[in-house]
C-alpha positions as a printed Julia matrix, in Angstrom:
289×3 Matrix{Float64}:
 -57.55  207.25  336.32
 -57.19  209.75  339.15
 -53.71  211.07  338.28
 -52.3   214.11  336.5
 -50.0   212.0   334.31
 -52.96  209.98  332.98
 -54.8   213.2   332.14
 -51.68  214.54  330.37
 -51.22  211.33  328.36
 -54.89  211.43  327.39
 -54.59  215.0   326.08
 -51.46  214.09  324.09
 -53.21  211.02  322.68
 -56.06  213.21  321.48
 -53.69  215.78  319.99
 -51.68  213.22  318.03
 -54.69  210.99  317.29
 -53.23  207.87  318.84
 -55.38  204.9   319.9
 -55.33  204.12  323.6
 -56.85  201.68  326.07
 -57.96  202.21  329.65
 -57.87  199.68  332.48
 -59.08  201.47  335.64
 -58.75  198.29  337.77
 -61.72  199.18  339.93
 -60.84  202.85  340.38
 -63.76  204.42  338.5
 -66.27  204.84  341.37
 -66.02  208.06  343.34
 -65.29  206.52  346.74
 -63.45  207.48  349.93
 -61.65  210.76  350.44
 -61.61  213.85  348.21
 -65.0   213.17  346.62
 -65.5   216.78  345.54
 -62.07  216.92  343.92
 -62.74  213.63  342.11
 -66.07  214.89  340.82
 -64.39  218.06  339.54
 -61.62  216.0   337.92
 -64.2   213.82  336.18
 -66.04  216.88  334.91
 -62.86  218.44  333.48
 -61.13  215.4   331.99
 -61.85  212.08  333.71
 -65.13  211.15  332.04
 -63.87  212.07  328.59
 -60.7   210.05  329.14
 -62.72  206.92  329.83
 -65.52  207.48  327.32
 -63.22  208.31  324.37
 -60.87  205.34  324.77
 -60.62  202.96  321.82
 -60.51  199.94  324.12
 -61.84  199.43  327.65
 -60.51  196.68  329.89
 -62.46  195.4   332.89
 -60.73  193.08  335.34
 -64.02  191.61  336.59
 -67.68  191.41  335.6
 -68.8   193.91  338.21
 -66.6   196.6   336.67
 -68.84  196.69  333.59
 -71.4   198.69  335.58
 -68.66  201.14  336.59
 -67.93  201.8   332.92
 -71.66  202.23  332.22
 -71.74  205.21  334.58
 -69.14  206.85  332.31
 -71.2   206.2   329.18
 -69.35  203.12  327.96
 -71.46  200.28  326.54
 -70.83  196.73  327.68
 -70.15  195.59  324.09
 -67.05  197.8   324.0
 -65.48  196.25  327.08
 -62.85  193.49  327.11
 -62.69  191.31  330.22
 -59.07  190.57  331.15
 -58.82  189.58  334.82
 -55.84  190.04  337.08
 -53.46  187.15  337.46
 -50.93  185.54  339.75
 -47.54  183.92  339.18
 -47.56  180.49  340.88
 -43.75  180.39  341.09
 -43.78  183.36  343.48
 -45.73  181.3   346.01
 -43.72  178.08  345.92
 -42.24  177.18  349.31
 -40.34  174.19  350.65
 -40.56  172.43  354.01
 -37.73  174.48  355.51
 -39.6   177.72  354.77
 -43.16  176.75  355.76
 -42.96  178.12  359.34
 -41.27  181.44  358.56
 -44.4   183.53  358.99
 -45.61  181.74  362.12
 -42.29  182.38  363.84
 -42.21  186.03  362.78
 -45.8   186.66  363.94
 -45.43  184.7   367.19
 -48.32  182.39  366.32
 -46.77  179.07  367.4
 -49.16  176.35  366.2
 -52.37  178.33  366.65
 -54.83  178.26  363.74
 -55.5   181.71  362.28
 -57.68  183.73  359.95
 -55.71  186.03  357.64
 -56.4   189.55  356.39
 -53.92  190.64  353.72
 -53.91  194.25  352.5
 -53.84  197.91  353.45
 -55.53  198.8   356.72
 -57.81  201.23  354.94
 -61.56  201.81  355.18
 -62.18  200.61  351.61
 -60.59  197.26  352.49
 -62.94  196.77  355.47
 -60.56  195.57  358.22
 -62.91  197.12  360.79
 -65.75  194.92  359.51
 -63.6   191.84  359.96
 -62.48  192.94  363.43
 -66.08  193.33  364.61
 -67.09  190.04  363.01
 -64.21  188.3   364.8
 -65.28  189.82  368.13
 -68.76  188.35  367.6
 -67.36  184.79  367.26
 -64.45  185.27  369.65
 -65.7   182.98  372.43
 -67.16  180.42  370.02
 -63.75  179.52  368.58
 -61.25  180.07  371.44
 -58.34  178.5   369.55
 -58.57  180.73  366.45
 -56.39  183.84  366.04
 -56.82  186.79  363.67
 -53.84  188.19  361.74
 -53.78  191.55  359.95
 -50.9   191.58  357.45
 -50.38  194.79  355.5
 -49.29  198.41  355.81
 -51.22  201.06  357.69
 -53.67  202.88  355.44
 -54.99  205.14  358.18
 -56.84  202.63  360.38
 -54.13  200.85  362.4
 -54.5   202.95  365.55
 -58.3   202.84  365.48
 -58.24  199.06  365.1
 -55.83  198.64  368.0
 -58.02  200.84  370.19
 -60.92  198.41  369.71
 -58.97  195.67  371.47
 -60.03  195.85  375.1
 -58.94  192.63  376.87
 -55.7   190.73  377.35
 -57.19  187.68  375.63
 -58.03  189.79  372.59
 -54.47  191.15  372.55
 -53.12  187.58  372.56
 -55.27  186.47  369.65
 -55.24  189.52  367.35
 -51.97  190.27  365.59
 -50.8   193.22  363.48
 -47.67  192.21  361.57
 -47.33  195.05  359.04
 -46.24  194.64  355.43
 -45.12  191.17  354.33
 -43.57  190.09  351.05
 -41.74  187.28  349.3
 -41.5   183.93  351.05
 -42.93  185.37  354.25
 -46.06  186.4   352.38
 -46.34  182.99  350.73
 -46.1   181.2   354.07
 -48.61  183.62  355.6
 -51.16  182.37  353.07
 -50.22  178.7   353.11
 -50.35  178.43  356.92
 -53.73  180.16  357.32
 -57.06  178.43  357.82
 -58.6   180.87  355.38
 -58.22  184.35  353.97
 -60.93  186.95  354.59
 -61.41  189.81  352.11
 -63.95  192.15  353.8
 -63.68  194.96  351.22
 -66.38  197.58  350.84
 -65.34  198.23  347.21
 -62.92  196.31  344.99
 -62.94  195.32  341.34
 -60.8   192.2   341.55
 -59.01  190.97  344.64
 -55.39  190.09  343.95
 -54.99  188.7   347.48
 -57.8   186.22  346.79
 -55.87  184.94  343.77
 -52.7   184.69  345.83
 -54.51  182.79  348.56
 -56.06  180.5   345.98
 -52.76  179.6   344.32
 -51.54  178.64  347.81
 -54.5   176.29  348.22
 -56.25  178.34  350.9
 -60.02  179.06  350.72
 -61.44  182.58  350.91
 -64.35  184.31  352.6
 -65.04  187.57  350.77
 -67.71  190.19  350.34
 -69.85  190.56  347.24
 -68.02  193.82  346.48
 -64.85  192.06  345.32
 -65.71  191.02  341.78
 -65.37  187.29  342.33
 -68.88  185.88  342.37
 -67.74  182.5   341.03
 -65.88  181.72  344.27
 -68.92  180.07  345.87
 -69.9   178.31  342.64
 -66.57  176.48  342.38
 -66.54  175.58  346.07
 -63.42  177.58  346.86
 -64.94  179.63  349.65
 -67.9   181.89  350.39
 -69.19  185.22  349.11
 -71.29  187.27  351.55
 -72.66  190.83  351.78
 -70.26  193.5   353.06
 -71.69  193.6   356.58
 -70.43  192.54  359.99
 -73.36  190.15  360.4
 -72.77  188.4   357.07
 -69.04  188.07  357.71
 -69.77  186.61  361.15
 -72.13  184.04  359.67
 -69.58  183.16  357.01
 -66.83  182.66  359.58
 -69.07  180.45  361.71
 -70.04  178.32  358.73
 -66.45  177.81  357.59
 -64.86  177.36  361.01
 -67.47  174.91  362.26
 -66.62  172.73  359.26
 -62.91  173.42  359.12
 -62.12  169.86  358.07
 -63.55  170.88  354.68
 -61.2   173.84  354.28
 -58.24  171.97  352.69
 -60.42  170.47  349.94
 -62.03  173.87  349.32
 -58.58  175.38  349.02
 -57.47  172.72  346.56
 -60.52  173.33  344.35
 -59.76  177.05  344.42
 -56.12  176.42  343.53
 -57.07  174.33  340.51
 -59.45  177.04  339.33
 -56.84  179.81  339.69
 -54.21  177.86  337.77
 -56.68  177.29  334.94
 -58.07  180.82  334.66
 -56.02  183.45  336.53
 -52.32  183.34  335.68
 -50.38  186.36  334.39
 -49.4   184.24  331.39
 -53.05  184.04  330.32
 -53.53  187.76  330.96
 -50.42  188.61  328.93
 -51.73  186.73  325.9
 -55.03  188.62  326.11
 -53.23  191.98  326.37
 -50.97  191.22  323.41
 -54.05  190.48  321.34
 -55.55  193.79  322.45
 -52.36  195.72  321.6
 -52.25  194.14  318.15
 -55.75  195.42  317.49
 -54.7   198.89  318.69
 -51.67  198.85  316.39
 -53.9   198.21  313.38
 -56.04  201.21  314.32
 -52.93  203.36  314.49
 -51.67  202.41  311.01
């Protein structure tokens, strides 16, 4: 949505009267940096681009309200969630300890954050929540896996003791088998985002059979209903309470992860998403004839 090339394509679509669809993937809200520029962009072209689309794709239920702010009615929106490819997260016994060795975790149990270290992703909320339970669970480590999005130095500066340095790890970007083993070896994944339409990392964690603690800003309200984890408000206090609840009953985590895995395989594969998109494109083609 917020790019010059999208604006250019929109103008060409209008000129040549071609049908088009939009899938903002959670990017519609004016959030973070450059708010004034984004508001100006929306005034000039952004709102019209969204409002005039022939088809609107939301990747989660909570994105419907984002479209409403652009003047798009809920009846015009197709819900096609993100997906995951299970094959990408298949590992064998020889590979299962790759991430632990790389991160220097030995056999210590750990909580995983996967994503950019950016304010919208909320790693600072998780860090503070972990500090609040630090002494309560002395065996548990916290791992931040993902590239720096502007917060790495600030997060490191919050670590004040040697014990905290031992138990909080920053491993940078991970991919492939290393990423798969990062999920599969974790106690749970935490998604502390302040704003997100649909968390891909939650799907990836789920297909690895690992439960998730996430905020209610992630577009995955069914997580608690299916027993695959917990959904809490995007606050330090709520995340702390969620961590305590899950870690005090950690024997339940494997079964929660298995329920989540079953749910993901049934509802959130790229194969299912592809079928839905092909159906949408066929409808667009008929409009264009």
